[in-house]
N, C-alpha and C positions, 0 to 999 in steps of 0.2 A: 850923291854916299854909295857906300859899299857893300856889298853884299858879303856878310860872313856868312850867313845858313839859311838854307832853303829847304823846304819838304813839303812834298805832295800829301803823306803820308805819315807827319807825326802823332806819337800817343803822348798827350802829356803826363808828366811825372811830375813830383815833386822836384823843385830847385834841390840841386846838391849844392855842398861847399867842398872846395878845396882838402878840409881835411876827411870827410867820408871819403875822395878819392886818392887816398894816398895808397899807397902799395901796403904801407908797415899799416901795424896798430898803433894807435895813438897811449904814448909814455905815459899811462891810468897815474902810476908814482907820480906824476907831474901834479894831476888836480888833486891827490888823495894828500901828496906835502906826505909822505913819510918820508924822505930825507931830508938831513937836515943842512941848514943856511939858505934855505931857501926862499924867496920872493914869499910877501903876503897878500902879492896881490899880481894874477897873469892878465893882460891884455891881449884875447885875441887878436888877430893877422888872417882873413882870409877872404875868400872869392868864391861869389855866386856863380853853381854853373846851371845852364842852360841843360846841359848834356852832356857827358865825356871831352873835353879838349874845345869846349866853348864857351868862355866866362859871357854873363850875364850884366851890363853896370847901368849905374844912372849915362843920360845921357844914349843914348840909343835907341834908336827905333825897331818895335815888335810889329808884325802883320799877326793876326791869329785866324782862320776862318773852320770854322766847324761846320760837316753839312750835316748832321745829323747819326754819323755813327761814333759805337760804342768800341770797348775791348774789355773786357771783365779782368781784373787789373789779379786775379789768382789765376785760371783757366786758359785766358789772352783767345776766347772767344769772341766773334764780335757778335754784337748784339744791338736790342735796338732803343735798351734804357738800365743804366745801371743804378742800382741802389750802395751806395757810399764807396764806390769803385766796384762792386760788385754784379755779377750776372746773378739772378734771384735763388741759381740753383746752388751757387756757392754762399749765397748768402745762408743759407738755411744751412748748407753741408762744411760749409768751412770753421776749422778751429778760429783761424783767422776773424772771422766777420762776425763771431760771436759775441754776449754782450761781456766776458770775462776781461775780454781785452780792453774796454774802455774801463772796466770795473773789475780790477783782477782781482780786490778783495773777494769776489764773488765767481771766485776759480774755484771751478766741481771737479777737477781729476780726480783728486781723491777720495767723489761720490761713485767714478765708475763710469762717470758721465759725457767725460770728452768728447768731444767728437771723432777727432783727430790724436787717441793719443800719443801714438812717435813725433805727430811734429809739436804737438804739449810738452812734451821733456827737451825734445832739443831747443825750445825756444823759451818756452818758462823757467826751466826750471834749470837757468843759468845765472850769475850773479848779475844785479839789478841796484841801483843805487836809489837810494834818495837824496834828494836833494831840498834845499829852499831857494829861492831863485826871486827878481824880479821884472814883473813884465811891466803892469798898469799899477799895481801893486804888488805885496810879498803875498809869495802862494812857495803851496808844498807840490813836491813833483817825481816821478819815479823813471827808470829810463834801466832799459839794460845798457851793459858793460860796454860794448860794441856803437853804443851812442852819444857818448861822452866826446865831445863835448856838443853834438849836432844838435842831439834834442832843443839845447838851451837859445842854438839859433835859431831851432824853426819856428818856436813860439814865439820870439820875439824879444827876450830875455837881455837885459841890458848888465845886470848883473849874479850871478851866480854862482853856491857853493855845494860841496858836497860834505850831506850828513851822516849818512851815515851806507854803508856799504852788507846786505844780504846774498845769502844764496838761490832764491826764488822769486818773480815776479807776482807768486800770491802773497808772499811776506812783502813784498816793498808795500803789497798795494793795501795789507793791511795796516803799517804801519802812515798811513798813508792817509786812510781811509779814518784813522784817529785819531791823523792829526788835524782834520778839517773841523776839528773841536773849536781849536783857534788862530784856525789858518786857513786860506781860501786853497782852492786844488783848481780851480779852473782862471782865464782871463778872460776880457771881456773886449774882443776885437778892437774896436773902435778905439776904447779909451788905450788899448797898446799902443794902437798904430799915433794917435795925438800925442801921445806922450816922446817921442821920438830916441835922444838918448838920455832921457832922463831916468835917474838911479839914485838912491840913498849914498849917506857918503860910509864911508867904509866903517866909519864909527857908530852910524845907525844900523849897517847891514850885519853888524858880527852881535851888538846890542838884539836886533831881531832872533839871529841866529843861537845864539848863548839861550838867550829865552826858550825858543822850541825846543833845544836840545832837551835845556834841565825840565821843560814842561814833559817830556816822555817818559827821560830817566827815573822821573820823579811819579809815577803813572802807577796805579797799585797793578794792571794789568801786565805794564813790563816788569817790576818785581817780583812779582810771583810767578811768570813763566806762561803767562795765559794770553801773551799775546805773539807768542810763537806755535807755529802750525805744523801738522802736520805733512809731513813730505814722505816719499815713494819709500819703500823697504830698499829695493831695487835699485838708488841712486841714492849715492850714498853724499849727503851734504851736512853743513856743522850747521847746525841749529842759532843762531846767534845773528847779535846783530852789532855790526864791529862799526864800532865811532867814531871819527877821524878830525880831532879839535884843533889841530892845525892845516886844516884846509886853508888852499887860499879864497880869496875873492875873484873869481875871474869876469873881467868887464868886455865887454862887448859892443860895438861902437858897427855903425850902420850906417845906408847914405841915405838919411831918413829923412823928407820933409820936415819943417819945421814947423809954428802956428799956423796948422790949418784950420780954418776955424768949421768943414762939415765936408764928409766923406761919402760918398757914397761907392758900393758895392756894385760892380760889371762881372755880370753871368753871362754863360753861351749862350745858356736856355734863353735867355731873353733877350739878347744884343750877339748873335750870330758869329759878326764880324767887328773884331777888336783891333785897331789900329793908332800909335800913338807912340810919343817918344817918352821913355820911362825918366821919369823923377826921383824915383828914390828907391827903395827897395828893402824893405822889413819885415822878420818871416817869413812866411811862402810868400808875401803879400809885393804884386807889383804896381808901383805908384803910375799913375797917367795923369796930373795936376790934379784935382780931387776927385778923384774916382780911381781904383786900387780892384785888383783882379787878384782870387787865391789859385796858386795854380795846382798845391795839393787840391782842394775841394774838386778841382774840373782832373784827377789823376783820370785816366782810363777815354779820356776823348781824343778821337782820330783827327786832325785837324790839317789843315793847312800850315805853315807858318813861315817867315821871311825876318829875317833877322838882318840889322842894317847899321851900319857904325857912319853916325855923322862928319 
């Protein structure tokens, strides 16, 4: 076996993909389908990357050893414990660790209580998409403009389609939270992994897409404008929800095993040393036979890592 990568001090980050590492921004009009004569389906071709210039694929062997050292994903400080990737001070002080990141409809910038107003303006008051995807089921979701199609890959979606574009994370979160009445907004990780590359037909997906869109535009709150959120006066933003009726279905295929009866999750907290041949990759999970390792969950762990090509 050839050693492709070896480091005694590797800080785990989420797996990247070849779209994230492109020098130029993704051509979003391709996914919005604003141009004519475009296909109604896009099949993504991408590679997973452990780090820049280091693809990670099925068939490789990886060794990961954690010696109890952590590094905060925000301040980079070495600590003895992390809280969702953050040290305790950053958990309490950073806007990126606030509850509104996971629940953007709870944004409190306009109340004057944002932890880091400048950060909020640069991160949250930017264009966001509301989308429909299929993981283990249909779900509604949101993501920043710059995270298309990365967000879909990270969550293990096999099909996705842009529903609407808004000018802030808060607005996207309000739309998403409203649509939870008819659609799920979360996936079950185990069901998502077991479903491999299962997806609905184009007809089934478009039927659900049209149903969701029609439900939203016929909602009283949408018609009377109460669904639109307030925005800072010093930031000029359009107060509208832009729909994309002709956006294509994006089909994503993973090198993921099928017909797995049971899946067990590996954690460096319980198993400090993990070694095995990668039997598949989906979302942020590496498969080792019937065990999986969530890379994103371990962001900030300082480890000894070795990647070998069989």
